[in-house]
C-alpha positions as CSV (number, residue, x, y, z in Angstrom):
1,X,-209.1,98.6,104.2
2,X,-210.9,95.7,105.8
3,X,-213.0,95.1,102.6
4,X,-209.9,95.2,100.4
5,X,-208.2,92.7,102.8
6,X,-211.0,90.3,102.5
7,X,-211.2,90.8,98.7
8,X,-207.6,89.8,98.4
9,X,-208.3,86.6,100.4
10,X,-211.2,85.7,98.2
11,X,-209.1,86.4,95.1
12,X,-206.4,84.1,96.3
13,X,-208.9,81.3,96.9
14,X,-210.3,81.9,93.4
15,X,-206.8,81.8,91.9
16,X,-206.0,78.6,93.8
17,X,-209.0,76.9,92.2
18,X,-207.4,77.3,88.8
19,X,-210.9,77.9,87.2
20,X,-212.6,81.0,85.9
21,X,-215.3,82.7,88.0
22,X,-218.0,82.1,85.4
23,X,-217.7,78.4,85.8
24,X,-218.0,78.3,89.6
25,X,-221.8,78.4,89.9
26,X,-222.5,75.1,88.1
27,X,-219.6,73.3,89.6
28,X,-220.4,74.5,93.1
29,X,-224.0,73.4,92.9
30,X,-222.9,69.9,91.9
31,X,-220.3,69.8,94.7
32,X,-222.6,71.1,97.4
33,X,-225.3,68.6,96.5
34,X,-223.2,65.9,98.1
35,X,-222.2,67.9,101.2
36,X,-224.7,70.4,102.3
37,X,-228.0,72.0,101.5
38,X,-228.7,75.6,100.5
39,X,-229.9,76.3,104.1
40,X,-226.6,75.1,105.5
41,X,-224.7,77.4,103.0
42,X,-226.7,80.4,104.2
43,X,-225.9,79.5,107.8
44,X,-222.2,79.2,107.0
45,X,-222.3,82.6,105.2
46,X,-224.0,84.2,108.3
47,X,-221.5,82.7,110.6
48,X,-218.6,84.0,108.5
49,X,-220.2,87.5,108.3
50,X,-220.4,87.6,112.1
51,X,-216.8,86.4,112.4
52,X,-215.5,89.1,110.0
53,X,-217.5,91.8,111.8
54,X,-215.9,90.6,115.1
55,X,-212.4,90.7,113.6
56,X,-212.9,94.1,112.1
57,X,-214.5,95.6,115.2
58,X,-211.4,95.1,117.4
59,X,-209.3,98.0,116.0
60,X,-212.2,100.6,115.9
61,X,-213.0,99.8,119.5
62,X,-209.5,100.8,120.5
63,X,-209.8,103.9,118.3
64,X,-213.0,104.9,120.1
65,X,-211.1,105.0,123.4
66,X,-208.8,107.7,122.0
67,X,-211.6,109.6,120.2
68,X,-213.9,109.5,123.3
69,X,-211.1,110.9,125.4
70,X,-210.6,113.8,123.0
71,X,-214.4,114.5,122.9
72,X,-214.7,114.4,126.7
73,X,-211.8,116.9,126.9
74,X,-213.7,119.2,124.5
75,X,-216.9,119.1,126.6
76,X,-215.2,119.2,130.0
77,X,-214.6,123.0,130.2
78,X,-218.3,123.8,129.5
79,X,-220.1,120.8,131.0
80,X,-217.8,120.1,133.9
81,X,-215.4,117.3,134.6
82,X,-218.0,115.1,136.3
83,X,-220.3,115.0,133.4
84,X,-217.5,114.6,130.9
85,X,-215.8,111.8,132.8
86,X,-219.2,110.1,133.6
87,X,-220.0,110.0,129.9
88,X,-216.5,108.7,129.1
89,X,-216.8,106.0,131.8
90,X,-220.1,104.9,130.3
91,X,-218.5,104.8,126.8
92,X,-215.6,102.7,128.1
93,X,-218.0,100.3,129.8
94,X,-219.9,99.7,126.6
95,X,-216.7,99.5,124.6
96,X,-215.2,96.9,127.0
97,X,-218.4,94.8,126.8
98,X,-218.3,94.9,123.0
99,X,-214.7,94.0,123.0
100,X,-215.3,91.1,125.4
101,X,-218.2,89.8,123.4
102,X,-216.3,89.8,120.0
103,X,-213.2,88.2,121.6
104,X,-215.3,85.5,123.2
105,X,-217.0,84.8,119.9
106,X,-213.6,84.6,118.1
107,X,-212.1,82.3,120.8
108,X,-213.8,79.2,119.4
109,X,-215.9,78.2,116.4
110,X,-219.6,78.5,117.2
111,X,-222.4,76.2,116.0
112,X,-224.6,77.6,113.3
113,X,-227.6,77.5,115.6
114,X,-226.1,80.0,118.0
115,X,-224.8,82.5,115.4
116,X,-228.1,84.3,115.3
117,X,-228.1,85.0,119.0
118,X,-224.5,86.2,118.9
119,X,-225.4,88.5,116.0
120,X,-228.4,89.9,117.8
121,X,-226.2,90.6,120.9
122,X,-223.5,92.4,118.8
123,X,-226.1,94.5,116.9
124,X,-227.7,95.5,120.2
125,X,-224.4,96.5,121.7
126,X,-223.6,98.5,118.5
127,X,-226.9,100.4,118.9
128,X,-226.1,101.0,122.6
129,X,-222.7,102.3,121.6
130,X,-224.3,104.7,119.1
131,X,-226.7,105.9,121.7
132,X,-223.9,106.6,124.2
133,X,-221.9,108.5,121.5
134,X,-225.1,110.5,120.7
135,X,-225.2,111.7,124.4
136,X,-222.1,113.7,123.8
137,X,-223.7,115.4,120.8
138,X,-227.0,116.2,122.4
139,X,-226.4,116.7,126.1
140,X,-222.7,117.6,126.3
141,X,-222.5,119.7,123.1
142,X,-220.1,122.6,123.6
143,X,-221.3,126.1,122.7
144,X,-218.0,127.3,121.3
145,X,-218.4,127.3,117.5
146,X,-214.9,125.9,116.9
147,X,-215.4,123.1,119.3
148,X,-218.8,122.4,117.9
149,X,-217.3,122.0,114.4
150,X,-214.7,119.7,115.8
151,X,-217.4,117.6,117.5
152,X,-219.3,117.4,114.1
153,X,-216.1,116.3,112.4
154,X,-215.6,113.7,115.1
155,X,-219.1,112.3,114.6
156,X,-218.7,112.1,110.8
157,X,-215.3,110.5,111.1
158,X,-216.4,108.0,113.7
159,X,-219.4,106.9,111.8
160,X,-217.5,106.7,108.5
161,X,-214.8,104.5,110.1
162,X,-217.4,102.4,111.7
163,X,-218.7,101.3,108.3
164,X,-215.7,99.2,107.6
165,X,-216.2,97.1,110.8
166,X,-220.0,96.8,110.6
167,X,-220.4,96.3,106.9
168,X,-220.0,92.5,106.8
169,X,-223.3,91.9,108.6
170,X,-226.6,93.3,107.2
171,X,-228.2,96.1,109.2
172,X,-225.3,96.2,111.6
173,X,-224.1,99.6,110.4
174,X,-227.7,101.0,110.6
175,X,-227.8,99.8,114.2
176,X,-224.7,101.9,114.9
177,X,-225.3,105.0,112.7
178,X,-229.0,105.8,113.4
179,X,-228.8,106.1,117.2
180,X,-225.4,107.7,116.7
181,X,-226.3,110.5,114.3
182,X,-230.1,110.9,114.3
183,X,-230.5,112.4,117.8
184,X,-227.5,114.7,117.1
185,X,-229.0,115.9,113.8
186,X,-232.5,116.4,115.3
187,X,-230.9,118.4,118.2
188,X,-229.1,120.6,115.7
189,X,-232.4,121.4,113.9
190,X,-234.2,122.1,117.2
191,X,-231.5,124.6,118.2
192,X,-232.3,126.7,115.2
193,X,-230.4,129.5,113.3
194,X,-227.5,128.2,111.2
195,X,-227.5,124.9,113.0
196,X,-230.5,123.9,111.0
197,X,-228.3,123.6,107.9
198,X,-225.9,121.3,109.8
199,X,-228.9,119.2,111.0
200,X,-230.4,118.8,107.5
201,X,-227.0,117.9,106.1
202,X,-226.6,115.2,108.8
203,X,-230.1,113.9,108.0
204,X,-229.0,113.6,104.3
205,X,-225.7,112.0,105.4
206,X,-227.5,109.1,107.2
207,X,-229.3,107.6,104.2
208,X,-226.3,108.1,101.9
209,X,-224.1,106.2,104.3
210,X,-226.7,103.5,104.8
211,X,-226.9,102.9,101.0
212,X,-223.1,102.7,100.8
213,X,-223.0,100.3,103.7
214,X,-225.7,98.2,102.1
215,X,-223.6,97.9,98.9
216,X,-220.6,97.0,101.0
217,X,-222.6,94.4,102.8
218,X,-223.8,92.8,99.5
219,X,-220.2,92.9,98.3
220,X,-219.0,91.1,101.5
221,X,-221.7,88.5,101.2
222,X,-220.8,87.8,97.5
223,X,-217.2,87.5,98.4
224,X,-217.9,85.1,101.2
225,X,-220.2,83.0,99.0
226,X,-217.6,83.0,96.3
227,X,-214.9,81.9,98.8
228,X,-217.1,79.0,100.0
229,X,-217.9,78.0,96.5
230,X,-214.3,78.0,95.6
231,X,-213.5,76.0,98.7
232,X,-216.1,73.4,97.9
233,X,-215.0,73.3,94.3
234,X,-211.4,72.9,95.2
235,X,-212.3,70.1,97.6
236,X,-214.3,68.4,94.7
237,X,-211.3,68.9,92.4
238,X,-209.0,67.5,95.0
239,X,-211.2,64.4,95.4
240,X,-211.3,64.0,91.6
241,X,-207.5,64.4,91.5
242,X,-207.1,61.7,94.1
243,X,-209.4,59.5,92.2
244,X,-207.5,60.2,89.0
245,X,-204.3,59.4,90.8
246,X,-205.6,56.1,91.9
247,X,-206.8,55.2,88.4
248,X,-203.4,56.2,87.0
249,X,-201.7,54.0,89.6
250,X,-203.9,51.1,88.6
251,X,-203.2,51.8,85.0
252,X,-199.5,51.9,85.6
253,X,-199.7,48.6,87.5
254,X,-201.6,47.1,84.5
255,X,-199.1,48.5,82.1
256,X,-196.3,47.0,84.2
257,X,-198.1,43.6,84.3
258,X,-198.5,43.8,80.5
259,X,-194.8,44.6,80.1
260,X,-193.9,41.6,82.3
261,X,-196.3,39.4,80.3
262,X,-194.8,40.7,77.1
263,X,-191.3,39.9,78.3
264,X,-192.4,36.4,79.3
265,X,-194.0,35.9,75.9
266,X,-190.8,37.1,74.2
267,X,-188.8,34.7,76.3
268,X,-191.2,31.8,75.5
269,X,-191.0,32.8,71.8
270,X,-187.2,32.7,71.9
271,X,-187.4,29.3,73.6
272,X,-189.9,28.1,71.1
273,X,-187.7,29.3,68.2
274,X,-184.8,27.5,69.7
275,X,-186.8,24.3,70.2
276,X,-188.1,24.7,66.6
277,X,-184.5,25.0,65.3
278,X,-183.5,22.0,67.3
279,X,-186.5,20.1,65.9
280,X,-185.7,21.1,62.4
281,X,-182.1,20.0,62.9
282,X,-183.4,16.7,64.3
283,X,-185.8,16.2,61.4
284,X,-182.9,16.9,59.0
285,X,-180.8,14.4,60.9
286,X,-183.6,11.9,60.9
287,X,-184.2,12.4,57.2
288,X,-180.5,11.9,56.4
289,X,-180.5,8.9,58.6
290,X,-183.5,7.5,56.8
291,X,-181.9,7.9,53.4
292,X,-178.6,6.5,54.7
293,X,-180.2,3.5,56.2
294,X,-182.4,2.8,53.1
295,X,-179.4,3.1,50.8
296,X,-177.1,0.9,53.0
297,X,-179.8,-1.7,53.4
298,X,-180.5,-2.0,49.6
299,X,-176.9,-3.2,48.9
300,X,-177.0,-6.4,51.2
301,X,-180.6,-7.1,50.0
302,X,-179.5,-7.1,46.3
303,X,-176.6,-9.3,47.1
304,X,-178.8,-11.8,49.0
305,X,-181.4,-11.8,46.2
306,X,-178.7,-12.3,43.6
307,X,-177.1,-15.3,45.4
308,X,-180.6,-16.8,46.0
309,X,-181.3,-16.5,42.3
310,X,-178.0,-18.3,41.5
311,X,-178.8,-21.1,44.0
312,X,-182.2,-21.7,42.4
313,X,-180.4,-22.5,39.1
314,X,-178.0,-24.8,40.8
315,X,-178.5,-28.5,39.8
316,X,-178.6,-29.9,43.4
317,X,-181.2,-27.3,44.4
318,X,-183.3,-28.3,41.4
319,X,-183.4,-31.9,42.6
320,X,-184.1,-30.9,46.3
321,X,-187.7,-29.7,46.7
322,X,-187.1,-28.6,50.3
323,X,-184.2,-26.4,49.3
324,X,-186.3,-24.7,46.6
325,X,-189.0,-24.0,49.1
326,X,-186.5,-22.4,51.5
327,X,-185.1,-20.3,48.7
328,X,-188.6,-19.2,47.7
329,X,-189.3,-18.1,51.2
330,X,-185.9,-16.2,51.3
331,X,-186.7,-14.3,48.1
332,X,-190.2,-13.5,49.3
333,X,-188.8,-12.0,52.5
334,X,-186.2,-10.1,50.5
335,X,-189.1,-8.6,48.5
336,X,-190.9,-7.6,51.7
337,X,-187.8,-6.0,53.1
338,X,-187.3,-4.0,49.9
339,X,-191.0,-2.9,50.1
340,X,-190.4,-1.8,53.7
341,X,-187.4,0.3,52.6
342,X,-189.5,1.9,49.9
343,X,-192.2,2.7,52.4
344,X,-189.7,4.2,54.7
345,X,-188.3,6.4,52.0
346,X,-191.9,7.4,51.0
347,X,-192.7,8.3,54.6
348,X,-189.6,10.4,54.9
349,X,-190.6,12.3,51.7
350,X,-194.1,13.0,53.1
351,X,-192.7,15.3,55.8
352,X,-191.3,17.6,53.1
353,X,-194.3,17.9,50.9
354,X,-196.9,20.6,51.1
355,X,-200.5,19.6,51.8
356,X,-202.8,20.0,48.8
357,X,-206.4,19.4,50.0
358,X,-209.1,18.3,47.5
359,X,-212.1,16.1,47.3
360,X,-211.2,12.4,47.4
361,X,-212.9,9.2,46.2
362,X,-211.9,7.0,49.1
363,X,-213.3,3.9,47.4
364,X,-211.2,4.4,44.3
365,X,-208.0,5.1,46.3
366,X,-208.5,2.0,48.4
367,X,-209.0,-0.2,45.3
368,X,-205.9,1.2,43.7
369,X,-203.9,0.6,46.8
370,X,-205.2,-3.0,47.0
371,X,-204.0,-3.6,43.4
372,X,-200.5,-2.1,44.2
373,X,-199.9,-4.1,47.4
374,X,-199.4,-7.6,45.9
375,X,-196.5,-6.4,43.7
376,X,-194.4,-6.1,46.9
377,X,-196.3,-8.5,49.1
378,X,-197.5,-11.5,47.0
379,X,-200.6,-13.2,48.3
380,X,-201.8,-10.2,50.4
381,X,-205.2,-8.9,49.5
382,X,-206.7,-11.9,47.9
383,X,-209.4,-12.2,50.5
384,X,-210.1,-8.4,50.9
385,X,-213.4,-6.9,49.7
386,X,-213.9,-3.1,49.5
387,X,-217.5,-2.0,49.6
388,X,-218.8,1.6,49.2
389,X,-216.8,4.2,51.1
390,X,-217.8,7.8,51.8
391,X,-216.0,10.7,50.1
392,X,-213.5,12.7,52.1
393,X,-211.2,15.7,51.7
394,X,-207.4,15.7,52.0
395,X,-204.1,15.2,50.1
396,X,-204.3,12.5,47.5
397,X,-200.7,11.3,47.8
398,X,-200.7,11.1,51.6
399,X,-204.1,9.4,51.8
400,X,-202.9,6.9,49.2
401,X,-199.9,6.2,51.3
402,X,-202.2,5.6,54.3
403,X,-204.1,3.0,52.3
404,X,-200.9,1.4,51.2
405,X,-199.6,1.2,54.7
């Protein structure tokens, strides 16, 4: 029952880890390398074995009180009340000491260094208890056959039940069983007749029970090791989960920052689109204004130029050299004003044209512009000399307008 109880505890730990048993060994070695050495693990296993034996020993100790009272009653009629009660008092004293030791050990967690001493003390007390029980089978054995059979059954039942409490610790059950059963079995053989068969059976019973106890001890040790491995692995998984949670929180923060930045970029794009629309509207307004101004300015200029031409043909103006000079200056400025209007219209058209980049002969463009300028600005460019210019790359029409300007 105790073994099954601890098996369920180990199984619950294994299920809590969420991993198959086959993957525990590698994960455990990696987790333990950061926390404890193999020697520390062995010390933890030993301490847990002693703790389990202490827990499981409490109930059998109370059972030995009842069983001892029944055995003392069976021996009392033949051996006398004094011998029976003396043996029972000795049994109760040893039982009380064992109970006190295990309760003291369970009262607080012991350091690993002292576990060995506590284990030695408990095994010694178990051997002493077995020797005390053996007294009833060797010195107080009743002669009545029925009572003798009952004593034998008591001995077998007591040793079998003691396996569950002593199995967690190696050799603990041997310390209880051998002094318990061996003197009783030898005594049966020495008494002769049919008792020899019982003695030989008990001698065969001892190694069988020791083999079974050894297997249970190995099973307990494996379960304890597995529980510690699961515990360490779960702790490693918990740390990894916490680390993953932190990374996820940082990632969520970065995602939120990116969303905020995306919203800001969208707001800036909307603002830029609005400003672009306003700029396009302003450009259209400016273009319309340029055409309107150019058109409205041409009419007065043509009128002034026409009247100036009529005045030049007038008789009095022909006789007055000063008046002719003034009229010439007027018509020259009219021509310059017309050229400015044409330049303004050309500049307005430049904003609507697509750039067409190509290799340019800057010297040829400059010479051509120089020949075109005097048509609108008489006298300009007479003292200009264009030497060798390096080639460039750009839009022919726009660069030509630059040279004209």
